[in-house]
C-alpha positions as CSV (number, residue, x, y, z in Angstrom):
1,X,38.1,103.1,-92.5
2,X,36.6,100.0,-93.9
3,X,38.2,98.0,-91.1
4,X,36.4,100.2,-88.5
5,X,33.1,99.7,-90.3
6,X,33.5,95.9,-90.3
7,X,34.4,95.9,-86.6
8,X,31.4,98.0,-85.7
9,X,29.1,95.7,-87.7
10,X,30.6,92.6,-85.9
11,X,30.1,94.3,-82.5
12,X,26.5,95.1,-83.2
13,X,25.8,91.5,-84.2
14,X,27.5,90.0,-81.2
15,X,26.0,92.3,-78.5
16,X,22.6,90.6,-78.8
17,X,22.8,88.4,-75.7
18,X,19.9,86.8,-73.9
19,X,16.7,85.1,-75.0
20,X,13.7,86.4,-76.9
21,X,10.2,86.1,-75.4
22,X,9.3,83.4,-78.0
23,X,12.3,81.3,-77.0
24,X,11.4,81.5,-73.3
25,X,7.8,80.6,-74.0
26,X,8.8,77.6,-76.1
27,X,11.2,76.5,-73.3
28,X,8.5,76.8,-70.7
29,X,6.0,74.9,-72.8
30,X,8.5,72.0,-73.4
31,X,9.4,72.0,-69.7
32,X,5.8,71.9,-68.6
33,X,5.1,69.0,-71.0
34,X,8.1,67.0,-69.6
35,X,7.1,67.7,-66.0
36,X,3.5,66.8,-66.8
37,X,4.5,63.5,-68.2
38,X,6.8,62.7,-65.3
39,X,4.1,63.7,-62.8
40,X,1.4,61.5,-64.5
41,X,3.8,58.5,-64.8
42,X,4.9,58.8,-61.2
43,X,1.3,58.7,-59.9
44,X,0.4,55.9,-62.3
45,X,3.3,53.8,-60.9
46,X,2.2,54.6,-57.3
47,X,-1.4,53.7,-58.2
48,X,-0.4,50.4,-59.8
49,X,1.6,49.3,-56.7
50,X,-1.4,49.9,-54.4
51,X,-3.5,47.3,-56.1
């Protein structure tokens, strides 16, 4: 009986798969920062080579 209760609690805790909305938004924010920096640095390099 106690063994079954422990198994059901473990199954409930491990069935939460996937990401929460907050985690997705944080990942998008960090990704956009990285791409923004790469975009700006790329065009800064291109601009400096033109001169």
